[in-house]
C-alpha positions in Angstrom: -5.6 -89.5 -25.9 -3.5 -87.9 -28.7 -0.1 -88.7 -30.0 1.6 -85.6 -28.6 1.5 -81.9 -29.0 -1.7 -80.8 -30.7 -1.1 -78.5 -33.7 -3.5 -76.2 -35.6 -2.3 -75.3 -39.1 -3.7 -72.0 -40.4 -2.7 -71.5 -44.1 -4.8 -70.2 -47.0 -2.9 -72.1 -49.7 -4.3 -75.6 -49.8 -1.3 -77.4 -51.3 1.1 -75.9 -48.6 -1.4 -76.7 -45.8 -1.7 -80.3 -47.0 2.1 -80.6 -47.2 2.5 -79.3 -43.7 -0.2 -81.7 -42.4 1.6 -84.6 -44.1 5.0 -83.7 -42.7 3.9 -83.0 -39.2 1.4 -85.9 -39.1 4.3 -88.3 -39.6 6.0 -87.1 -36.4 5.5 -89.4 -33.4 5.3 -86.6 -30.9 2.9 -84.3 -32.9 -0.7 -84.5 -33.8 -2.3 -82.2 -36.4 -5.6 -81.5 -34.5 -7.1 -79.2 -37.1 -6.6 -76.9 -40.0 -8.0 -73.5 -41.1 -7.9 -71.7 -44.4 -8.5 -68.1 -43.2 -8.1 -66.0 -40.1 -11.7 -66.2 -38.8 -11.7 -70.0 -39.1 -8.3 -70.1 -37.3 -9.8 -68.3 -34.3 -12.8 -70.6 -34.2 -10.7 -73.7 -34.5 -8.2 -72.4 -31.8 -11.1 -71.8 -29.4 -12.6 -75.2 -30.2 -9.5 -77.4 -30.3 -7.2 -75.6 -27.7 -4.0 -76.6 -29.6 -0.6 -76.5 -28.0 0.8 -74.8 -31.0 -0.6 -72.8 -34.0 1.3 -72.8 -37.2 0.0 -69.5 -38.6 0.3 -67.8 -42.0 0.6 -64.1 -41.4 -1.1 -63.2 -44.7 -4.6 -64.8 -45.0 -8.0 -63.7 -46.1 -10.8 -62.4 -43.8 -8.3 -61.7 -41.0 -4.5 -61.5 -41.1 -2.3 -63.5 -38.9 -1.3 -60.7 -36.6 -5.0 -60.0 -35.8 -5.5 -63.7 -35.2 -2.6 -63.8 -32.7 -4.2 -60.9 -30.8 -7.6 -62.5 -30.7 -6.3 -66.0 -29.7 -4.0 -64.6 -27.1 -6.9 -62.7 -25.5 -8.9 -65.9 -25.1 -6.0 -68.3 -24.4 -2.9 -66.6 -23.1 
């Protein structure tokens, strides 16, 4: 069983994504369940991991964050 709320981080800038993973991973009630570097990968990871929370960049390659939100919400309201 995980440590707490499962979080998916979707951010195309690697250094920012790694920083968020480091910060959130140190919290006792949070678990970084996965990461994505573009919008399409974020959708796949969200369907696979079923996170409690998605920390989502709105400006990403292959699909922007707004479109990702619509897709994920359609599968997992």
